mmCIF file of the protein (N, C-alpha, C, O) and its ligand, coordinates in Angstrom:
data_MODEL
# 
_entry.id   MODEL 
# 
loop_
_entity.id 
_entity.type 
_entity.pdbx_number_of_molecules 
1 polymer     1 
2 non-polymer 1 
# 
_entity_poly.entity_id                      1 
_entity_poly.type                           'polypeptide(L)' 
_entity_poly.nstd_linkage                   no 
_entity_poly.nstd_monomer                   no 
_entity_poly.pdbx_seq_one_letter_code       METKCDSCGSCGMPFEKAEDHALRDINNSYCCHCADIGGGKRTFY 
_entity_poly.pdbx_seq_one_letter_code_can   METKCDSCGSCGMPFEKAEDHALRDINNSYCCHCADIGGGKRTFY 
_entity_poly.pdbx_strand_id                 A 
# 
loop_
_entity_poly_seq.entity_id 
_entity_poly_seq.num 
_entity_poly_seq.mon_id 
_entity_poly_seq.hetero 
1 1  MET n 
1 2  GLU n 
1 3  THR n 
1 4  LYS n 
1 5  CYS n 
1 6  ASP n 
1 7  SER n 
1 8  CYS n 
1 9  GLY n 
1 10 SER n 
1 11 CYS n 
1 12 GLY n 
1 13 MET n 
1 14 PRO n 
1 15 PHE n 
1 16 GLU n 
1 17 LYS n 
1 18 ALA n 
1 19 GLU n 
1 20 ASP n 
1 21 HIS n 
1 22 ALA n 
1 23 LEU n 
1 24 ARG n 
1 25 ASP n 
1 26 ILE n 
1 27 ASN n 
1 28 ASN n 
1 29 SER n 
1 30 TYR n 
1 31 CYS n 
1 32 CYS n 
1 33 HIS n 
1 34 CYS n 
1 35 ALA n 
1 36 ASP n 
1 37 ILE n 
1 38 GLY n 
1 39 GLY n 
1 40 GLY n 
1 41 LYS n 
1 42 ARG n 
1 43 THR n 
1 44 PHE n 
1 45 TYR n 
# 
loop_
_struct_asym.id 
_struct_asym.entity_id 
A 1 
B 2 
# 
loop_
_chem_comp.id 
_chem_comp.type 
_chem_comp.mon_nstd_flag 
ALA 'L-peptide linking' y 
ARG 'L-peptide linking' y 
ASN 'L-peptide linking' y 
ASP 'L-peptide linking' y 
CYS 'L-peptide linking' y 
GLU 'L-peptide linking' y 
GLY 'peptide linking'   y 
HIS 'L-peptide linking' y 
ILE 'L-peptide linking' y 
LEU 'L-peptide linking' y 
LYS 'L-peptide linking' y 
MET 'L-peptide linking' y 
PHE 'L-peptide linking' y 
PRO 'L-peptide linking' y 
SER 'L-peptide linking' y 
THR 'L-peptide linking' y 
TYR 'L-peptide linking' y 
ZN  non-polymer         . 
# 
_pdbx_entity_nonpoly.entity_id   2 
_pdbx_entity_nonpoly.name        ? 
_pdbx_entity_nonpoly.comp_id     ZN 
# 
_pdbx_nonpoly_scheme.asym_id         B 
_pdbx_nonpoly_scheme.entity_id       2 
_pdbx_nonpoly_scheme.mon_id          ZN 
_pdbx_nonpoly_scheme.ndb_seq_num     1 
_pdbx_nonpoly_scheme.pdb_seq_num     101 
_pdbx_nonpoly_scheme.auth_seq_num    101 
_pdbx_nonpoly_scheme.pdb_mon_id      ZN 
_pdbx_nonpoly_scheme.auth_mon_id     ZN 
_pdbx_nonpoly_scheme.pdb_strand_id   A 
_pdbx_nonpoly_scheme.pdb_ins_code    . 
# 
loop_
_atom_site.group_PDB 
_atom_site.id 
_atom_site.type_symbol 
_atom_site.label_atom_id 
_atom_site.label_alt_id 
_atom_site.label_comp_id 
_atom_site.label_asym_id 
_atom_site.label_entity_id 
_atom_site.label_seq_id 
_atom_site.pdbx_PDB_ins_code 
_atom_site.Cartn_x 
_atom_site.Cartn_y 
_atom_site.Cartn_z 
_atom_site.occupancy 
_atom_site.B_iso_or_equiv 
_atom_site.pdbx_formal_charge 
_atom_site.auth_seq_id 
_atom_site.auth_comp_id 
_atom_site.auth_asym_id 
_atom_site.auth_atom_id 
_atom_site.pdbx_PDB_model_num 
ATOM   1   N  N  . MET A 1 1  ? 111.094 103.219 126.667 1.00 0.00 ? 1   MET A N  1 
ATOM   2   C  CA . MET A 1 1  ? 112.072 102.335 125.969 1.00 0.00 ? 1   MET A CA 1 
ATOM   3   C  C  . MET A 1 1  ? 111.560 102.017 124.547 1.00 0.00 ? 1   MET A C  1 
ATOM   4   O  O  . MET A 1 1  ? 110.396 101.669 124.351 1.00 0.00 ? 1   MET A O  1 
ATOM   5   N  N  . GLU A 1 2  ? 112.464 102.147 123.573 1.00 0.00 ? 2   GLU A N  1 
ATOM   6   C  CA . GLU A 1 2  ? 112.051 101.839 122.266 1.00 0.00 ? 2   GLU A CA 1 
ATOM   7   C  C  . GLU A 1 2  ? 112.385 100.381 121.894 1.00 0.00 ? 2   GLU A C  1 
ATOM   8   O  O  . GLU A 1 2  ? 113.456 99.856  122.200 1.00 0.00 ? 2   GLU A O  1 
ATOM   9   N  N  . THR A 1 3  ? 111.488 99.816  121.275 1.00 0.00 ? 3   THR A N  1 
ATOM   10  C  CA . THR A 1 3  ? 111.752 98.467  120.728 1.00 0.00 ? 3   THR A CA 1 
ATOM   11  C  C  . THR A 1 3  ? 112.294 98.458  119.363 1.00 0.00 ? 3   THR A C  1 
ATOM   12  O  O  . THR A 1 3  ? 111.830 99.201  118.498 1.00 0.00 ? 3   THR A O  1 
ATOM   13  N  N  . LYS A 1 4  ? 113.298 97.613  119.133 1.00 0.00 ? 4   LYS A N  1 
ATOM   14  C  CA . LYS A 1 4  ? 113.768 97.455  117.793 1.00 0.00 ? 4   LYS A CA 1 
ATOM   15  C  C  . LYS A 1 4  ? 112.671 97.075  116.787 1.00 0.00 ? 4   LYS A C  1 
ATOM   16  O  O  . LYS A 1 4  ? 111.822 96.244  117.108 1.00 0.00 ? 4   LYS A O  1 
ATOM   17  N  N  . CYS A 1 5  ? 112.665 97.641  115.621 1.00 0.00 ? 5   CYS A N  1 
ATOM   18  C  CA . CYS A 1 5  ? 111.698 97.363  114.741 1.00 0.00 ? 5   CYS A CA 1 
ATOM   19  C  C  . CYS A 1 5  ? 111.845 96.048  114.113 1.00 0.00 ? 5   CYS A C  1 
ATOM   20  O  O  . CYS A 1 5  ? 112.451 95.937  113.047 1.00 0.00 ? 5   CYS A O  1 
ATOM   21  N  N  . ASP A 1 6  ? 111.266 94.934  114.783 1.00 0.00 ? 6   ASP A N  1 
ATOM   22  C  CA . ASP A 1 6  ? 111.433 93.724  114.190 1.00 0.00 ? 6   ASP A CA 1 
ATOM   23  C  C  . ASP A 1 6  ? 110.054 93.038  113.996 1.00 0.00 ? 6   ASP A C  1 
ATOM   24  O  O  . ASP A 1 6  ? 109.900 91.818  113.951 1.00 0.00 ? 6   ASP A O  1 
ATOM   25  N  N  . SER A 1 7  ? 109.087 93.951  113.888 1.00 0.00 ? 7   SER A N  1 
ATOM   26  C  CA . SER A 1 7  ? 107.727 93.470  113.553 1.00 0.00 ? 7   SER A CA 1 
ATOM   27  C  C  . SER A 1 7  ? 107.109 94.531  112.710 1.00 0.00 ? 7   SER A C  1 
ATOM   28  O  O  . SER A 1 7  ? 107.583 95.663  112.614 1.00 0.00 ? 7   SER A O  1 
ATOM   29  N  N  . CYS A 1 8  ? 106.001 94.110  112.087 1.00 0.00 ? 8   CYS A N  1 
ATOM   30  C  CA . CYS A 1 8  ? 105.343 95.000  111.072 1.00 0.00 ? 8   CYS A CA 1 
ATOM   31  C  C  . CYS A 1 8  ? 104.888 96.267  111.821 1.00 0.00 ? 8   CYS A C  1 
ATOM   32  O  O  . CYS A 1 8  ? 104.312 96.166  112.904 1.00 0.00 ? 8   CYS A O  1 
ATOM   33  N  N  . GLY A 1 9  ? 105.131 97.403  111.274 1.00 0.00 ? 9   GLY A N  1 
ATOM   34  C  CA . GLY A 1 9  ? 104.580 98.612  111.898 1.00 0.00 ? 9   GLY A CA 1 
ATOM   35  C  C  . GLY A 1 9  ? 103.090 98.829  111.801 1.00 0.00 ? 9   GLY A C  1 
ATOM   36  O  O  . GLY A 1 9  ? 102.529 99.761  112.378 1.00 0.00 ? 9   GLY A O  1 
ATOM   37  N  N  . SER A 1 10 ? 102.446 97.910  111.029 1.00 0.00 ? 10  SER A N  1 
ATOM   38  C  CA . SER A 1 10 ? 100.930 98.093  110.892 1.00 0.00 ? 10  SER A CA 1 
ATOM   39  C  C  . SER A 1 10 ? 100.222 96.962  111.511 1.00 0.00 ? 10  SER A C  1 
ATOM   40  O  O  . SER A 1 10 ? 99.355  97.175  112.358 1.00 0.00 ? 10  SER A O  1 
ATOM   41  N  N  . CYS A 1 11 ? 100.550 95.731  111.126 1.00 0.00 ? 11  CYS A N  1 
ATOM   42  C  CA . CYS A 1 11 ? 99.776  94.588  111.706 1.00 0.00 ? 11  CYS A CA 1 
ATOM   43  C  C  . CYS A 1 11 ? 100.492 93.900  112.856 1.00 0.00 ? 11  CYS A C  1 
ATOM   44  O  O  . CYS A 1 11 ? 99.915  93.109  113.603 1.00 0.00 ? 11  CYS A O  1 
ATOM   45  N  N  . GLY A 1 12 ? 101.783 94.235  112.969 1.00 0.00 ? 12  GLY A N  1 
ATOM   46  C  CA . GLY A 1 12 ? 102.565 93.666  114.155 1.00 0.00 ? 12  GLY A CA 1 
ATOM   47  C  C  . GLY A 1 12 ? 103.131 92.228  113.879 1.00 0.00 ? 12  GLY A C  1 
ATOM   48  O  O  . GLY A 1 12 ? 103.639 91.569  114.787 1.00 0.00 ? 12  GLY A O  1 
ATOM   49  N  N  . MET A 1 13 ? 103.031 91.790  112.655 1.00 0.00 ? 13  MET A N  1 
ATOM   50  C  CA . MET A 1 13 ? 103.518 90.564  112.359 1.00 0.00 ? 13  MET A CA 1 
ATOM   51  C  C  . MET A 1 13 ? 105.047 90.534  112.552 1.00 0.00 ? 13  MET A C  1 
ATOM   52  O  O  . MET A 1 13 ? 105.735 91.393  112.000 1.00 0.00 ? 13  MET A O  1 
ATOM   53  N  N  . PRO A 1 14 ? 105.610 89.555  113.331 1.00 0.00 ? 14  PRO A N  1 
ATOM   54  C  CA . PRO A 1 14 ? 107.032 89.571  113.547 1.00 0.00 ? 14  PRO A CA 1 
ATOM   55  C  C  . PRO A 1 14 ? 107.845 89.147  112.356 1.00 0.00 ? 14  PRO A C  1 
ATOM   56  O  O  . PRO A 1 14 ? 107.430 88.263  111.606 1.00 0.00 ? 14  PRO A O  1 
ATOM   57  N  N  . PHE A 1 15 ? 108.996 89.758  112.165 1.00 0.00 ? 15  PHE A N  1 
ATOM   58  C  CA . PHE A 1 15 ? 109.843 89.567  110.997 1.00 0.00 ? 15  PHE A CA 1 
ATOM   59  C  C  . PHE A 1 15 ? 110.787 88.444  111.510 1.00 0.00 ? 15  PHE A C  1 
ATOM   60  O  O  . PHE A 1 15 ? 111.492 88.572  112.512 1.00 0.00 ? 15  PHE A O  1 
ATOM   61  N  N  . GLU A 1 16 ? 110.740 87.396  110.777 1.00 0.00 ? 16  GLU A N  1 
ATOM   62  C  CA . GLU A 1 16 ? 111.732 86.253  110.987 1.00 0.00 ? 16  GLU A CA 1 
ATOM   63  C  C  . GLU A 1 16 ? 112.746 86.139  109.952 1.00 0.00 ? 16  GLU A C  1 
ATOM   64  O  O  . GLU A 1 16 ? 113.821 85.587  110.187 1.00 0.00 ? 16  GLU A O  1 
ATOM   65  N  N  . LYS A 1 17 ? 112.446 86.657  108.766 1.00 0.00 ? 17  LYS A N  1 
ATOM   66  C  CA . LYS A 1 17 ? 113.390 86.594  107.716 1.00 0.00 ? 17  LYS A CA 1 
ATOM   67  C  C  . LYS A 1 17 ? 113.036 87.750  106.689 1.00 0.00 ? 17  LYS A C  1 
ATOM   68  O  O  . LYS A 1 17 ? 111.932 88.295  106.696 1.00 0.00 ? 17  LYS A O  1 
ATOM   69  N  N  . ALA A 1 18 ? 114.061 88.090  105.797 1.00 0.00 ? 18  ALA A N  1 
ATOM   70  C  CA . ALA A 1 18 ? 113.926 89.218  104.985 1.00 0.00 ? 18  ALA A CA 1 
ATOM   71  C  C  . ALA A 1 18 ? 112.661 89.072  104.079 1.00 0.00 ? 18  ALA A C  1 
ATOM   72  O  O  . ALA A 1 18 ? 112.086 90.088  103.690 1.00 0.00 ? 18  ALA A O  1 
ATOM   73  N  N  . GLU A 1 19 ? 112.235 87.877  103.749 1.00 0.00 ? 19  GLU A N  1 
ATOM   74  C  CA . GLU A 1 19 ? 111.138 87.748  102.957 1.00 0.00 ? 19  GLU A CA 1 
ATOM   75  C  C  . GLU A 1 19 ? 109.777 88.228  103.590 1.00 0.00 ? 19  GLU A C  1 
ATOM   76  O  O  . GLU A 1 19 ? 108.753 88.427  102.935 1.00 0.00 ? 19  GLU A O  1 
ATOM   77  N  N  . ASP A 1 20 ? 109.895 88.374  104.844 1.00 0.00 ? 20  ASP A N  1 
ATOM   78  C  CA . ASP A 1 20 ? 108.636 88.838  105.567 1.00 0.00 ? 20  ASP A CA 1 
ATOM   79  C  C  . ASP A 1 20 ? 108.471 90.289  105.440 1.00 0.00 ? 20  ASP A C  1 
ATOM   80  O  O  . ASP A 1 20 ? 107.373 90.802  105.657 1.00 0.00 ? 20  ASP A O  1 
ATOM   81  N  N  . HIS A 1 21 ? 109.552 91.022  105.083 1.00 0.00 ? 21  HIS A N  1 
ATOM   82  C  CA . HIS A 1 21 ? 109.465 92.441  104.947 1.00 0.00 ? 21  HIS A CA 1 
ATOM   83  C  C  . HIS A 1 21 ? 108.930 92.783  103.495 1.00 0.00 ? 21  HIS A C  1 
ATOM   84  O  O  . HIS A 1 21 ? 109.020 91.991  102.557 1.00 0.00 ? 21  HIS A O  1 
ATOM   85  N  N  . ALA A 1 22 ? 108.362 94.046  103.404 1.00 0.00 ? 22  ALA A N  1 
ATOM   86  C  CA . ALA A 1 22 ? 107.948 94.386  102.071 1.00 0.00 ? 22  ALA A CA 1 
ATOM   87  C  C  . ALA A 1 22 ? 109.257 94.545  101.243 1.00 0.00 ? 22  ALA A C  1 
ATOM   88  O  O  . ALA A 1 22 ? 110.300 95.020  101.692 1.00 0.00 ? 22  ALA A O  1 
ATOM   89  N  N  . LEU A 1 23 ? 109.085 94.127  100.093 1.00 0.00 ? 23  LEU A N  1 
ATOM   90  C  CA . LEU A 1 23 ? 110.171 94.120  99.040  1.00 0.00 ? 23  LEU A CA 1 
ATOM   91  C  C  . LEU A 1 23 ? 111.380 93.357  99.499  1.00 0.00 ? 23  LEU A C  1 
ATOM   92  O  O  . LEU A 1 23 ? 112.468 93.448  98.930  1.00 0.00 ? 23  LEU A O  1 
ATOM   93  N  N  . ARG A 1 24 ? 111.153 92.603  100.547 1.00 0.00 ? 24  ARG A N  1 
ATOM   94  C  CA . ARG A 1 24 ? 112.189 91.729  101.111 1.00 0.00 ? 24  ARG A CA 1 
ATOM   95  C  C  . ARG A 1 24 ? 113.401 92.645  101.539 1.00 0.00 ? 24  ARG A C  1 
ATOM   96  O  O  . ARG A 1 24 ? 114.571 92.286  101.409 1.00 0.00 ? 24  ARG A O  1 
ATOM   97  N  N  . ASP A 1 25 ? 113.029 93.816  102.043 1.00 0.00 ? 25  ASP A N  1 
ATOM   98  C  CA . ASP A 1 25 ? 114.006 94.801  102.472 1.00 0.00 ? 25  ASP A CA 1 
ATOM   99  C  C  . ASP A 1 25 ? 113.881 94.905  103.908 1.00 0.00 ? 25  ASP A C  1 
ATOM   100 O  O  . ASP A 1 25 ? 112.865 95.377  104.417 1.00 0.00 ? 25  ASP A O  1 
ATOM   101 N  N  . ILE A 1 26 ? 114.923 94.463  104.629 1.00 0.00 ? 26  ILE A N  1 
ATOM   102 C  CA . ILE A 1 26 ? 114.921 94.417  106.136 1.00 0.00 ? 26  ILE A CA 1 
ATOM   103 C  C  . ILE A 1 26 ? 114.826 95.724  106.678 1.00 0.00 ? 26  ILE A C  1 
ATOM   104 O  O  . ILE A 1 26 ? 114.600 95.846  107.882 1.00 0.00 ? 26  ILE A O  1 
ATOM   105 N  N  . ASN A 1 27 ? 114.974 96.759  105.919 1.00 0.00 ? 27  ASN A N  1 
ATOM   106 C  CA . ASN A 1 27 ? 114.892 98.183  106.437 1.00 0.00 ? 27  ASN A CA 1 
ATOM   107 C  C  . ASN A 1 27 ? 113.424 98.660  106.329 1.00 0.00 ? 27  ASN A C  1 
ATOM   108 O  O  . ASN A 1 27 ? 113.034 99.696  106.868 1.00 0.00 ? 27  ASN A O  1 
ATOM   109 N  N  . ASN A 1 28 ? 112.646 97.850  105.609 1.00 0.00 ? 28  ASN A N  1 
ATOM   110 C  CA . ASN A 1 28 ? 111.162 98.192  105.442 1.00 0.00 ? 28  ASN A CA 1 
ATOM   111 C  C  . ASN A 1 28 ? 110.380 97.904  106.736 1.00 0.00 ? 28  ASN A C  1 
ATOM   112 O  O  . ASN A 1 28 ? 110.366 96.777  107.231 1.00 0.00 ? 28  ASN A O  1 
ATOM   113 N  N  . SER A 1 29 ? 109.779 98.876  107.230 1.00 0.00 ? 29  SER A N  1 
ATOM   114 C  CA . SER A 1 29 ? 109.122 98.653  108.518 1.00 0.00 ? 29  SER A CA 1 
ATOM   115 C  C  . SER A 1 29 ? 107.783 97.844  108.423 1.00 0.00 ? 29  SER A C  1 
ATOM   116 O  O  . SER A 1 29 ? 107.140 97.501  109.416 1.00 0.00 ? 29  SER A O  1 
ATOM   117 N  N  . TYR A 1 30 ? 107.430 97.575  107.137 1.00 0.00 ? 30  TYR A N  1 
ATOM   118 C  CA . TYR A 1 30 ? 106.104 96.931  107.001 1.00 0.00 ? 30  TYR A CA 1 
ATOM   119 C  C  . TYR A 1 30 ? 106.247 95.542  106.398 1.00 0.00 ? 30  TYR A C  1 
ATOM   120 O  O  . TYR A 1 30 ? 107.235 95.307  105.702 1.00 0.00 ? 30  TYR A O  1 
ATOM   121 N  N  . CYS A 1 31 ? 105.360 94.637  106.609 1.00 0.00 ? 31  CYS A N  1 
ATOM   122 C  CA . CYS A 1 31 ? 105.458 93.343  106.145 1.00 0.00 ? 31  CYS A CA 1 
ATOM   123 C  C  . CYS A 1 31 ? 104.925 93.232  104.625 1.00 0.00 ? 31  CYS A C  1 
ATOM   124 O  O  . CYS A 1 31 ? 104.370 94.166  104.045 1.00 0.00 ? 31  CYS A O  1 
ATOM   125 N  N  . CYS A 1 32 ? 105.134 92.137  104.137 1.00 0.00 ? 32  CYS A N  1 
ATOM   126 C  CA . CYS A 1 32 ? 104.771 91.932  102.721 1.00 0.00 ? 32  CYS A CA 1 
ATOM   127 C  C  . CYS A 1 32 ? 103.347 91.997  102.562 1.00 0.00 ? 32  CYS A C  1 
ATOM   128 O  O  . CYS A 1 32 ? 102.906 92.164  101.425 1.00 0.00 ? 32  CYS A O  1 
ATOM   129 N  N  . HIS A 1 33 ? 102.566 91.892  103.528 1.00 0.00 ? 33  HIS A N  1 
ATOM   130 C  CA . HIS A 1 33 ? 101.017 91.911  103.519 1.00 0.00 ? 33  HIS A CA 1 
ATOM   131 C  C  . HIS A 1 33 ? 100.537 93.374  103.665 1.00 0.00 ? 33  HIS A C  1 
ATOM   132 O  O  . HIS A 1 33 ? 99.447  93.727  103.215 1.00 0.00 ? 33  HIS A O  1 
ATOM   133 N  N  . CYS A 1 34 ? 101.352 94.191  104.288 1.00 0.00 ? 34  CYS A N  1 
ATOM   134 C  CA . CYS A 1 34 ? 100.758 95.635  104.492 1.00 0.00 ? 34  CYS A CA 1 
ATOM   135 C  C  . CYS A 1 34 ? 101.382 96.604  103.621 1.00 0.00 ? 34  CYS A C  1 
ATOM   136 O  O  . CYS A 1 34 ? 100.971 97.764  103.669 1.00 0.00 ? 34  CYS A O  1 
ATOM   137 N  N  . ALA A 1 35 ? 102.338 96.287  102.815 1.00 0.00 ? 35  ALA A N  1 
ATOM   138 C  CA . ALA A 1 35 ? 102.965 97.248  101.865 1.00 0.00 ? 35  ALA A CA 1 
ATOM   139 C  C  . ALA A 1 35 ? 102.602 96.875  100.454 1.00 0.00 ? 35  ALA A C  1 
ATOM   140 O  O  . ALA A 1 35 ? 102.604 95.695  100.104 1.00 0.00 ? 35  ALA A O  1 
ATOM   141 N  N  . ASP A 1 36 ? 102.304 97.816  99.672  1.00 0.00 ? 36  ASP A N  1 
ATOM   142 C  CA . ASP A 1 36 ? 101.907 97.577  98.253  1.00 0.00 ? 36  ASP A CA 1 
ATOM   143 C  C  . ASP A 1 36 ? 103.190 97.274  97.534  1.00 0.00 ? 36  ASP A C  1 
ATOM   144 O  O  . ASP A 1 36 ? 104.237 97.184  98.174  1.00 0.00 ? 36  ASP A O  1 
ATOM   145 N  N  . ILE A 1 37 ? 103.155 97.112  96.215  1.00 0.00 ? 37  ILE A N  1 
ATOM   146 C  CA . ILE A 1 37 ? 104.300 96.643  95.370  1.00 0.00 ? 37  ILE A CA 1 
ATOM   147 C  C  . ILE A 1 37 ? 105.354 97.672  95.345  1.00 0.00 ? 37  ILE A C  1 
ATOM   148 O  O  . ILE A 1 37 ? 106.520 97.371  95.088  1.00 0.00 ? 37  ILE A O  1 
ATOM   149 N  N  . GLY A 1 38 ? 104.957 98.954  95.621  1.00 0.00 ? 38  GLY A N  1 
ATOM   150 C  CA . GLY A 1 38 ? 105.942 100.005 95.645  1.00 0.00 ? 38  GLY A CA 1 
ATOM   151 C  C  . GLY A 1 38 ? 106.704 100.144 96.990  1.00 0.00 ? 38  GLY A C  1 
ATOM   152 O  O  . GLY A 1 38 ? 107.646 100.925 97.123  1.00 0.00 ? 38  GLY A O  1 
ATOM   153 N  N  . GLY A 1 39 ? 106.278 99.404  97.901  1.00 0.00 ? 39  GLY A N  1 
ATOM   154 C  CA . GLY A 1 39 ? 106.927 99.410  99.205  1.00 0.00 ? 39  GLY A CA 1 
ATOM   155 C  C  . GLY A 1 39 ? 106.332 100.417 100.054 1.00 0.00 ? 39  GLY A C  1 
ATOM   156 O  O  . GLY A 1 39 ? 106.858 100.657 101.140 1.00 0.00 ? 39  GLY A O  1 
ATOM   157 N  N  . GLY A 1 40 ? 105.196 101.089 99.645  1.00 0.00 ? 40  GLY A N  1 
ATOM   158 C  CA . GLY A 1 40 ? 104.602 102.016 100.508 1.00 0.00 ? 40  GLY A CA 1 
ATOM   159 C  C  . GLY A 1 40 ? 103.599 101.322 101.384 1.00 0.00 ? 40  GLY A C  1 
ATOM   160 O  O  . GLY A 1 40 ? 103.256 100.160 101.165 1.00 0.00 ? 40  GLY A O  1 
ATOM   161 N  N  . LYS A 1 41 ? 103.157 102.003 102.325 1.00 0.00 ? 41  LYS A N  1 
ATOM   162 C  CA . LYS A 1 41 ? 102.206 101.494 103.377 1.00 0.00 ? 41  LYS A CA 1 
ATOM   163 C  C  . LYS A 1 41 ? 100.821 101.568 102.764 1.00 0.00 ? 41  LYS A C  1 
ATOM   164 O  O  . LYS A 1 41 ? 100.387 102.609 102.270 1.00 0.00 ? 41  LYS A O  1 
ATOM   165 N  N  . ARG A 1 42 ? 100.162 100.468 102.810 1.00 0.00 ? 42  ARG A N  1 
ATOM   166 C  CA . ARG A 1 42 ? 98.756  100.411 102.358 1.00 0.00 ? 42  ARG A CA 1 
ATOM   167 C  C  . ARG A 1 42 ? 97.863  101.219 103.440 1.00 0.00 ? 42  ARG A C  1 
ATOM   168 O  O  . ARG A 1 42 ? 98.167  101.294 104.630 1.00 0.00 ? 42  ARG A O  1 
ATOM   169 N  N  . THR A 1 43 ? 96.808  101.767 102.904 1.00 0.00 ? 43  THR A N  1 
ATOM   170 C  CA . THR A 1 43 ? 95.879  102.476 103.813 1.00 0.00 ? 43  THR A CA 1 
ATOM   171 C  C  . THR A 1 43 ? 94.656  101.677 103.878 1.00 0.00 ? 43  THR A C  1 
ATOM   172 O  O  . THR A 1 43 ? 93.741  101.855 103.074 1.00 0.00 ? 43  THR A O  1 
ATOM   173 N  N  . PHE A 1 44 ? 94.610  100.807 104.806 1.00 0.00 ? 44  PHE A N  1 
ATOM   174 C  CA . PHE A 1 44 ? 93.370  99.985  105.026 1.00 0.00 ? 44  PHE A CA 1 
ATOM   175 C  C  . PHE A 1 44 ? 92.753  100.080 106.214 1.00 0.00 ? 44  PHE A C  1 
ATOM   176 O  O  . PHE A 1 44 ? 91.962  99.208  106.576 1.00 0.00 ? 44  PHE A O  1 
ATOM   177 N  N  . TYR A 1 45 ? 93.062  101.232 107.020 1.00 0.00 ? 45  TYR A N  1 
ATOM   178 C  CA . TYR A 1 45 ? 92.486  101.379 108.295 1.00 0.00 ? 45  TYR A CA 1 
ATOM   179 C  C  . TYR A 1 45 ? 90.952  101.633 108.131 1.00 0.00 ? 45  TYR A C  1 
ATOM   180 O  O  . TYR A 1 45 ? 90.243  101.792 109.125 1.00 0.00 ? 45  TYR A O  1 
HETATM 181 ZN ZN . ZN  B 2 .  ? 101.900 93.819  108.280 1.00 0.00 2 101 ZN  A ZN 1 
# 
C-alpha cells in the first residue's frame, strides 16, 4: 500500500501547509529544510 506523499521524502517531516514544502510547492516531495533554493534535494546523507 502506498502512502500519499504528505511528508518529506527525506526527513519525514509532515506537511501541514504549503509553506512546509520546498518552494512552498505542495507538489514538491521535500520540505523547506531538505531542498535547496532551486527546489532540488540536498545531498546530506
Ligand atoms: Zn525534510
